Gaussian input, Z-matrix of N, CA and C with variables (Angstrom, degrees):
# hf/3-21g

backbone

0 1
 N
 C     1     B1
 C     2     B2     1     A1
 N     3     B3     2     A2     1     D1
 C     4     B4     3     A3     2     D2
 C     5     B5     4     A4     3     D3
 N     6     B6     5     A5     4     D4
 C     7     B7     6     A6     5     D5
 C     8     B8     7     A7     6     D6
 N     9     B9     8     A8     7     D7
 C    10    B10     9     A9     8     D8
 C    11    B11    10    A10     9     D9
 N    12    B12    11    A11    10    D10
 C    13    B13    12    A12    11    D11
 C    14    B14    13    A13    12    D12
 N    15    B15    14    A14    13    D13
 C    16    B16    15    A15    14    D14
 C    17    B17    16    A16    15    D15
 N    18    B18    17    A17    16    D16
 C    19    B19    18    A18    17    D17
 C    20    B20    19    A19    18    D18
 N    21    B21    20    A20    19    D19
 C    22    B22    21    A21    20    D20
 C    23    B23    22    A22    21    D21
 N    24    B24    23    A23    22    D22
 C    25    B25    24    A24    23    D23
 C    26    B26    25    A25    24    D24
 N    27    B27    26    A26    25    D25
 C    28    B28    27    A27    26    D26
 C    29    B29    28    A28    27    D27
 N    30    B30    29    A29    28    D28
 C    31    B31    30    A30    29    D29
 C    32    B32    31    A31    30    D30
 N    33    B33    32    A32    31    D31
 C    34    B34    33    A33    32    D32
 C    35    B35    34    A34    33    D33
 N    36    B36    35    A35    34    D34
 C    37    B37    36    A36    35    D35
 C    38    B38    37    A37    36    D36
 N    39    B39    38    A38    37    D37
 C    40    B40    39    A39    38    D38
 C    41    B41    40    A40    39    D39
 N    42    B42    41    A41    40    D40
 C    43    B43    42    A42    41    D41
 C    44    B44    43    A43    42    D42
 N    45    B45    44    A44    43    D43
 C    46    B46    45    A45    44    D44
 C    47    B47    46    A46    45    D45
 N    48    B48    47    A47    46    D46
 C    49    B49    48    A48    47    D47
 C    50    B50    49    A49    48    D48
 N    51    B51    50    A50    49    D49
 C    52    B52    51    A51    50    D50
 C    53    B53    52    A52    51    D51
 N    54    B54    53    A53    52    D52
 C    55    B55    54    A54    53    D53
 C    56    B56    55    A55    54    D54
 N    57    B57    56    A56    55    D55
 C    58    B58    57    A57    56    D56
 C    59    B59    58    A58    57    D57
 N    60    B60    59    A59    58    D58
 C    61    B61    60    A60    59    D59
 C    62    B62    61    A61    60    D60
 N    63    B63    62    A62    61    D61
 C    64    B64    63    A63    62    D62
 C    65    B65    64    A64    63    D63
 N    66    B66    65    A65    64    D64
 C    67    B67    66    A66    65    D65
 C    68    B68    67    A67    66    D66
 N    69    B69    68    A68    67    D67
 C    70    B70    69    A69    68    D68
 C    71    B71    70    A70    69    D69
 N    72    B72    71    A71    70    D70
 C    73    B73    72    A72    71    D71
 C    74    B74    73    A73    72    D72
 N    75    B75    74    A74    73    D73
 C    76    B76    75    A75    74    D74
 C    77    B77    76    A76    75    D75
 N    78    B78    77    A77    76    D76
 C    79    B79    78    A78    77    D77
 C    80    B80    79    A79    78    D78
 N    81    B81    80    A80    79    D79
 C    82    B82    81    A81    80    D80
 C    83    B83    82    A82    81    D81
 N    84    B84    83    A83    82    D82
 C    85    B85    84    A84    83    D83
 C    86    B86    85    A85    84    D84
 N    87    B87    86    A86    85    D85
 C    88    B88    87    A87    86    D86
 C    89    B89    88    A88    87    D87
 N    90    B90    89    A89    88    D88
 C    91    B91    90    A90    89    D89
 C    92    B92    91    A91    90    D90
 N    93    B93    92    A92    91    D91
 C    94    B94    93    A93    92    D92
 C    95    B95    94    A94    93    D93
 N    96    B96    95    A95    94    D94
 C    97    B97    96    A96    95    D95
 C    98    B98    97    A97    96    D96
 N    99    B99    98    A98    97    D97
 C   100   B100    99    A99    98    D98
 C   101   B101   100   A100    99    D99
 N   102   B102   101   A101   100   D100
 C   103   B103   102   A102   101   D101
 C   104   B104   103   A103   102   D102
 N   105   B105   104   A104   103   D103
 C   106   B106   105   A105   104   D104
 C   107   B107   106   A106   105   D105
 N   108   B108   107   A107   106   D106
 C   109   B109   108   A108   107   D107
 C   110   B110   109   A109   108   D108
 N   111   B111   110   A110   109   D109
 C   112   B112   111   A111   110   D110
 C   113   B113   112   A112   111   D111
 N   114   B114   113   A113   112   D112
 C   115   B115   114   A114   113   D113
 C   116   B116   115   A115   114   D114
 N   117   B117   116   A116   115   D115
 C   118   B118   117   A117   116   D116
 C   119   B119   118   A118   117   D117
 N   120   B120   119   A119   118   D118
 C   121   B121   120   A120   119   D119
 C   122   B122   121   A121   120   D120
 N   123   B123   122   A122   121   D121
 C   124   B124   123   A123   122   D122
 C   125   B125   124   A124   123   D123
 N   126   B126   125   A125   124   D124
 C   127   B127   126   A126   125   D125
 C   128   B128   127   A127   126   D126
 N   129   B129   128   A128   127   D127
 C   130   B130   129   A129   128   D128
 C   131   B131   130   A130   129   D129
 N   132   B132   131   A131   130   D130
 C   133   B133   132   A132   131   D131
 C   134   B134   133   A133   132   D132
 N   135   B135   134   A134   133   D133
 C   136   B136   135   A135   134   D134
 C   137   B137   136   A136   135   D135
 N   138   B138   137   A137   136   D136
 C   139   B139   138   A138   137   D137
 C   140   B140   139   A139   138   D138
 N   141   B141   140   A140   139   D139
 C   142   B142   141   A141   140   D140
 C   143   B143   142   A142   141   D141
 N   144   B144   143   A143   142   D142
 C   145   B145   144   A144   143   D143
 C   146   B146   145   A145   144   D144
 N   147   B147   146   A146   145   D145
 C   148   B148   147   A147   146   D146
 C   149   B149   148   A148   147   D147
 N   150   B150   149   A149   148   D148
 C   151   B151   150   A150   149   D149
 C   152   B152   151   A151   150   D150
 N   153   B153   152   A152   151   D151
 C   154   B154   153   A153   152   D152
 C   155   B155   154   A154   153   D153
 N   156   B156   155   A155   154   D154
 C   157   B157   156   A156   155   D155
 C   158   B158   157   A157   156   D156
 N   159   B159   158   A158   157   D157
 C   160   B160   159   A159   158   D158
 C   161   B161   160   A160   159   D159

   B1=1.4474
   B2=1.5151
   B3=1.3178
   B4=1.4493
   B5=1.5272
   B6=1.3094
   B7=1.4570
   B8=1.5322
   B9=1.3364
   B10=1.4611
   B11=1.5295
   B12=1.3028
   B13=1.4580
   B14=1.5141
   B15=1.3193
   B16=1.4582
   B17=1.5177
   B18=1.3187
   B19=1.4575
   B20=1.5198
   B21=1.3220
   B22=1.4565
   B23=1.5194
   B24=1.3200
   B25=1.4591
   B26=1.5268
   B27=1.3391
   B28=1.4590
   B29=1.5250
   B30=1.3294
   B31=1.4698
   B32=1.5167
   B33=1.3228
   B34=1.4637
   B35=1.5232
   B36=1.3218
   B37=1.4616
   B38=1.5297
   B39=1.3176
   B40=1.4663
   B41=1.5252
   B42=1.3082
   B43=1.4736
   B44=1.5251
   B45=1.3152
   B46=1.4708
   B47=1.5208
   B48=1.3231
   B49=1.4644
   B50=1.5234
   B51=1.3212
   B52=1.4668
   B53=1.5226
   B54=1.3302
   B55=1.4678
   B56=1.5200
   B57=1.3192
   B58=1.4604
   B59=1.5302
   B60=1.3245
   B61=1.4596
   B62=1.5322
   B63=1.3345
   B64=1.4687
   B65=1.5286
   B66=1.3143
   B67=1.4621
   B68=1.5349
   B69=1.3070
   B70=1.4653
   B71=1.5244
   B72=1.3140
   B73=1.4669
   B74=1.5259
   B75=1.3210
   B76=1.4671
   B77=1.5241
   B78=1.3266
   B79=1.4570
   B80=1.5228
   B81=1.3207
   B82=1.4598
   B83=1.5189
   B84=1.3200
   B85=1.4600
   B86=1.5190
   B87=1.3302
   B88=1.4624
   B89=1.5208
   B90=1.3332
   B91=1.4554
   B92=1.5187
   B93=1.3216
   B94=1.4596
   B95=1.5220
   B96=1.3317
   B97=1.4625
   B98=1.5156
   B99=1.3237
   B100=1.4494
   B101=1.5126
   B102=1.3458
   B103=1.4648
   B104=1.5290
   B105=1.3415
   B106=1.4668
   B107=1.5281
   B108=1.3142
   B109=1.4667
   B110=1.5290
   B111=1.3204
   B112=1.4647
   B113=1.5243
   B114=1.3317
   B115=1.4627
   B116=1.5241
   B117=1.3245
   B118=1.4630
   B119=1.5305
   B120=1.3110
   B121=1.4699
   B122=1.5225
   B123=1.3268
   B124=1.4522
   B125=1.5291
   B126=1.3245
   B127=1.4607
   B128=1.5311
   B129=1.3213
   B130=1.4626
   B131=1.5250
   B132=1.3312
   B133=1.4603
   B134=1.5201
   B135=1.3294
   B136=1.4670
   B137=1.5220
   B138=1.3097
   B139=1.4613
   B140=1.5239
   B141=1.3181
   B142=1.4666
   B143=1.5176
   B144=1.3193
   B145=1.4547
   B146=1.5158
   B147=1.3301
   B148=1.4671
   B149=1.5170
   B150=1.3370
   B151=1.4653
   B152=1.5165
   B153=1.3268
   B154=1.4621
   B155=1.5169
   B156=1.3238
   B157=1.4686
   B158=1.5143
   B159=1.3285
   B160=1.4605
   B161=1.5083
   A1=110.48
   A2=115.40
   A3=118.73
   A4=110.40
   A5=115.00
   A6=121.23
   A7=108.76
   A8=116.85
   A9=123.16
   A10=113.15
   A11=118.65
   A12=122.16
   A13=109.47
   A14=114.72
   A15=121.04
   A16=109.94
   A17=116.09
   A18=122.78
   A19=108.44
   A20=115.67
   A21=121.92
   A22=108.58
   A23=116.54
   A24=122.89
   A25=107.39
   A26=115.94
   A27=121.59
   A28=107.17
   A29=116.01
   A30=120.68
   A31=107.99
   A32=116.43
   A33=119.82
   A34=112.59
   A35=117.67
   A36=121.76
   A37=109.79
   A38=116.37
   A39=121.11
   A40=110.99
   A41=117.78
   A42=120.25
   A43=111.11
   A44=116.94
   A45=120.55
   A46=110.62
   A47=116.58
   A48=120.46
   A49=109.97
   A50=116.47
   A51=120.96
   A52=111.97
   A53=116.89
   A54=120.56
   A55=110.97
   A56=117.00
   A57=120.23
   A58=111.18
   A59=116.43
   A60=120.14
   A61=110.90
   A62=116.80
   A63=120.66
   A64=111.49
   A65=117.02
   A66=121.39
   A67=111.65
   A68=116.71
   A69=120.81
   A70=115.03
   A71=118.59
   A72=120.74
   A73=114.86
   A74=117.84
   A75=118.72
   A76=111.76
   A77=116.63
   A78=120.75
   A79=114.19
   A80=117.39
   A81=121.03
   A82=111.44
   A83=115.35
   A84=119.45
   A85=105.09
   A86=117.81
   A87=121.19
   A88=108.98
   A89=114.97
   A90=122.20
   A91=107.61
   A92=117.59
   A93=121.12
   A94=110.63
   A95=114.82
   A96=121.90
   A97=108.18
   A98=115.63
   A99=120.58
   A100=116.13
   A101=117.92
   A102=118.95
   A103=110.96
   A104=115.19
   A105=121.17
   A106=112.37
   A107=117.31
   A108=120.37
   A109=110.30
   A110=116.72
   A111=120.37
   A112=111.23
   A113=116.77
   A114=120.62
   A115=110.28
   A116=117.22
   A117=121.00
   A118=111.24
   A119=116.73
   A120=120.63
   A121=110.67
   A122=116.94
   A123=121.18
   A124=110.66
   A125=116.90
   A126=121.18
   A127=113.32
   A128=116.92
   A129=120.19
   A130=111.36
   A131=116.91
   A132=119.74
   A133=114.87
   A134=118.01
   A135=121.38
   A136=110.29
   A137=115.84
   A138=120.90
   A139=107.00
   A140=116.34
   A141=123.01
   A142=107.82
   A143=116.31
   A144=121.06
   A145=113.21
   A146=117.80
   A147=122.38
   A148=109.02
   A149=115.14
   A150=121.62
   A151=108.19
   A152=116.35
   A153=122.91
   A154=105.91
   A155=115.61
   A156=120.23
   A157=110.42
   A158=115.64
   A159=121.76
   A160=108.74
   D1=149.39
   D2=177.99
   D3=-105.51
   D4=157.25
   D5=-179.90
   D6=-70.78
   D7=131.99
   D8=-175.70
   D9=-91.08
   D10=-14.82
   D11=-176.45
   D12=154.88
   D13=-170.02
   D14=-177.39
   D15=-116.74
   D16=133.02
   D17=177.26
   D18=-116.98
   D19=134.02
   D20=174.59
   D21=-103.10
   D22=124.52
   D23=176.17
   D24=-103.59
   D25=122.80
   D26=177.90
   D27=-114.67
   D28=108.02
   D29=-177.24
   D30=-157.17
   D31=134.85
   D32=-179.39
   D33=-81.14
   D34=-6.63
   D35=177.77
   D36=-97.48
   D37=113.55
   D38=-177.12
   D39=-61.25
   D40=-35.65
   D41=179.07
   D42=-62.90
   D43=-39.39
   D44=177.35
   D45=-65.75
   D46=-42.29
   D47=176.65
   D48=-58.29
   D49=-47.24
   D50=-178.47
   D51=-62.62
   D52=-41.91
   D53=-179.65
   D54=-63.65
   D55=-45.69
   D56=179.28
   D57=-65.56
   D58=-39.98
   D59=178.34
   D60=-59.76
   D61=-44.99
   D62=-179.99
   D63=-60.83
   D64=-42.08
   D65=-177.84
   D66=-70.77
   D67=-39.42
   D68=-170.86
   D69=-92.29
   D70=-19.98
   D71=-168.83
   D72=-66.56
   D73=-19.10
   D74=178.40
   D75=-68.53
   D76=-30.16
   D77=-175.59
   D78=-113.35
   D79=-18.19
   D80=-173.71
   D81=-134.70
   D82=153.66
   D83=165.06
   D84=-78.49
   D85=130.02
   D86=-176.02
   D87=-118.15
   D88=124.51
   D89=175.09
   D90=-111.56
   D91=140.05
   D92=-177.93
   D93=-128.61
   D94=138.69
   D95=172.89
   D96=-138.97
   D97=162.65
   D98=-174.24
   D99=-96.63
   D100=-9.15
   D101=-178.71
   D102=-159.39
   D103=170.08
   D104=-176.13
   D105=-65.73
   D106=-34.97
   D107=179.70
   D108=-62.64
   D109=-45.76
   D110=177.87
   D111=-65.92
   D112=-34.17
   D113=177.91
   D114=-64.12
   D115=-44.12
   D116=178.45
   D117=-60.17
   D118=-43.96
   D119=179.03
   D120=-62.49
   D121=-43.96
   D122=-179.75
   D123=-63.11
   D124=-41.11
   D125=-177.28
   D126=-67.88
   D127=-17.61
   D128=176.36
   D129=-67.00
   D130=-24.67
   D131=-175.42
   D132=-124.21
   D133=1.00
   D134=-176.30
   D135=-126.95
   D136=146.23
   D137=170.63
   D138=-95.07
   D139=123.97
   D140=-177.76
   D141=-122.27
   D142=136.34
   D143=-178.10
   D144=-92.61
   D145=-24.74
   D146=178.76
   D147=-153.90
   D148=151.30
   D149=177.79
   D150=-124.79
   D151=129.68
   D152=171.55
   D153=-109.04
   D154=116.94
   D155=-173.21
   D156=-125.53
   D157=131.73
   D158=176.42
   D159=-88.45

């Protein structure tokens, strides 16, 4: 399978980040951060196709 795009997971619960990463990583590049401030910083230098935010 090929990577379909990049997904950013924004969640302060590390277990939730890990669960989503496990489910999505077969088809997507998955980036995880714990808060909106870190998400903004990451988005300054990364192209993201979708954001999953808690």
